[in-house]
C-alpha positions in Angstrom: 248.8 65.7 175.2 244.6 66.0 175.2 242.4 63.6 174.4 241.9 61.9 171.1 238.9 62.1 169.0 237.5 58.9 169.7 237.5 59.8 173.8 235.4 63.1 173.1 232.4 63.2 175.2 229.3 65.2 174.6 229.3 68.4 175.4 225.8 69.0 176.2 227.0 66.4 179.1 228.6 69.3 181.0 224.8 70.5 181.7 223.6 67.0 182.9 226.2 66.1 184.7 226.5 69.6 187.3 221.8 69.1 187.4 222.9 65.5 188.5 225.8 63.4 188.3 223.4 60.2 187.5 221.0 61.9 185.9 224.4 62.1 183.7 225.7 58.5 183.7 222.3 57.0 182.9 222.1 58.8 179.8 225.6 59.1 178.3 227.2 55.7 180.1 224.1 53.5 180.1 222.1 55.4 177.1 219.1 55.6 178.7 216.7 58.3 177.9 213.0 59.3 178.4 211.1 62.1 177.1 208.3 64.1 179.3 207.1 67.4 178.5 210.1 69.7 179.2 213.0 67.6 177.0 210.1 67.8 174.3 209.9 71.8 174.0 213.8 71.9 174.6 214.2 70.1 171.5 211.4 71.5 169.9 213.4 74.9 170.5 216.6 73.6 168.9 215.2 72.3 166.0 214.3 75.8 165.4 217.5 77.6 166.7 220.1 75.1 165.0 219.1 75.3 160.9 222.2 75.4 159.6 221.7 78.4 158.3 225.4 78.5 157.9 226.7 81.9 158.1 224.3 85.5 158.1 225.8 88.8 158.3 224.6 92.1 159.5 226.3 95.0 159.6 229.3 94.5 161.8 228.1 91.3 162.8 228.5 87.6 161.4 225.8 85.1 162.8 226.4 81.6 162.4 224.3 79.1 163.6 224.6 75.0 165.3 228.3 75.9 164.9 230.7 72.6 165.6 233.1 72.5 168.3 235.7 70.6 170.4 238.0 71.3 172.8 241.4 68.8 172.9 242.4 69.2 176.6 239.1 68.8 177.9 237.9 65.4 175.6 234.3 67.4 174.3 232.7 68.6 171.4 229.2 69.5 170.7 227.5 71.9 168.7 226.7 75.8 169.7 223.0 76.9 168.7 224.7 80.1 167.8 228.0 82.2 167.7 228.0 86.4 166.9 230.9 86.9 165.3 231.5 90.8 165.7 234.1 93.2 163.7 236.7 94.2 166.3 240.5 95.3 166.5 240.9 93.2 169.5 239.7 89.6 167.7 240.6 87.0 165.9 240.5 85.8 161.9 238.0 83.8 160.9 237.9 81.5 157.7 235.8 83.2 154.8 235.6 86.3 156.0 237.6 89.4 156.1 238.7 91.7 159.1 238.8 90.2 162.8 236.0 89.4 164.9 235.0 88.8 168.8 233.7 85.5 168.8 230.0 85.4 171.1 228.3 82.1 171.8 224.8 82.3 172.5 222.8 79.4 174.0 219.3 79.1 173.8 216.7 77.6 176.5 213.2 76.4 177.6 211.5 78.6 180.4 213.2 81.1 182.2 216.7 81.2 183.8 217.4 78.7 186.8 218.4 78.6 190.4 221.1 76.1 190.1 224.2 77.3 187.1 223.9 74.1 184.7 223.4 76.4 181.8 226.1 78.6 182.5 228.5 76.0 182.6 227.6 74.4 180.0 227.7 77.9 178.2 231.1 78.3 179.7 232.2 75.3 178.3 230.9 76.3 174.2 234.0 79.5 175.3 236.5 77.1 175.9 236.3 75.1 172.9 235.8 78.3 171.0 238.9 79.7 173.1 240.8 76.5 171.9 240.0 76.7 168.2 240.1 80.1 167.5 243.2 81.3 169.6 241.5 83.6 172.0 239.7 84.5 175.3 236.2 85.1 175.5 234.4 87.0 177.9 231.1 87.9 176.8 227.9 85.0 176.4 224.4 84.4 176.6 221.6 82.8 177.3 218.6 83.0 175.9 215.3 81.8 177.4 212.1 81.0 175.3 209.7 81.6 178.2 211.1 85.1 179.1 211.8 85.8 175.9 215.0 87.7 176.5 218.7 87.3 176.1 220.3 87.2 179.9 224.5 88.6 179.5 227.3 86.1 181.1 230.5 87.2 181.9 232.7 84.2 181.6 235.1 84.3 184.6 238.6 82.2 185.2 236.4 80.3 188.0 234.0 79.4 185.3 236.4 78.0 183.1 238.7 75.9 185.9 234.8 74.4 187.1 234.0 73.5 183.9 237.3 71.5 183.3 237.4 70.0 186.0 233.8 68.3 185.5 235.1 67.5 182.6 237.7 65.4 184.3 235.7 63.9 186.3 232.8 63.1 183.7 235.7 61.6 181.7 236.8 59.5 184.9 233.5 57.8 185.6 233.2 57.0 182.1 236.6 55.2 181.3 235.5 53.1 184.8 231.3 52.4 183.7 230.5 53.9 186.4 227.2 55.4 187.9 227.0 57.5 190.8 224.3 57.2 193.8 223.8 61.1 195.0 221.8 62.8 197.0 218.3 63.3 196.1 216.5 66.6 196.5 213.5 68.4 194.6 215.2 68.2 191.7 214.3 64.5 191.4 210.5 65.0 190.8 211.2 67.2 187.3 213.7 65.0 185.7 213.2 62.6 182.4 214.8 60.1 184.3 213.2 59.2 187.7 211.3 56.3 186.6 214.4 54.5 185.9 216.9 56.2 188.4 214.3 55.4 191.3 215.7 58.1 193.5 213.5 56.8 196.6 215.3 53.2 195.9 218.7 55.5 196.5 217.1 57.0 200.1 216.2 53.5 201.5 219.5 52.5 203.6 222.1 50.1 202.9 221.7 46.7 204.2 225.4 46.7 205.9 224.6 49.9 207.7 221.3 48.4 208.9 223.1 45.4 209.9 226.1 47.8 212.3 223.2 49.6 213.4 221.3 46.8 215.1 224.1 45.5 216.1 225.2 48.9 217.9 222.0 48.9 219.2 
């Protein structure tokens, strides 16, 4: 059956959730946000990329910027930085263009490729939305990193799509309960724009109930 439009969560939250469930909840449930150098640089990059220049045709490829996408099945919506539609007999029809096209989402990121896979999962969520909207099955996508000025090809697998679907389901579970989870702290906390609101050092302190049980055992 899927979700109603007023139940949709932000597609960008997939990246936040994969990076840290608590960060996601602080932003998307508690409406907390705090800029740091990384978020400012990221916003500047997307301001340039997401200029809605509509469509630009080069040869056999149609470039569409700031394309709104959604998935009723997962209950998410957002915007693709760029989608390249290349003419191909195995493709699908798109509005306002003759022929069949294979879609390829391109996500732009500041910095360089990361050790975690949050960016990959966000890109996969975009592919899932396009699959559902266009009736296709996207396998090819790419991430462009500003620092290295290089496009990194990404193969969208069924396993990645399953992971994103599970993340979306868990996001809805927390959002419906309005619950902000506790999480395991780590090195990633130092680079988080919400560390002064999250107070990860407080999460590391022993719970009172745990302390009392330990004292009784001693």
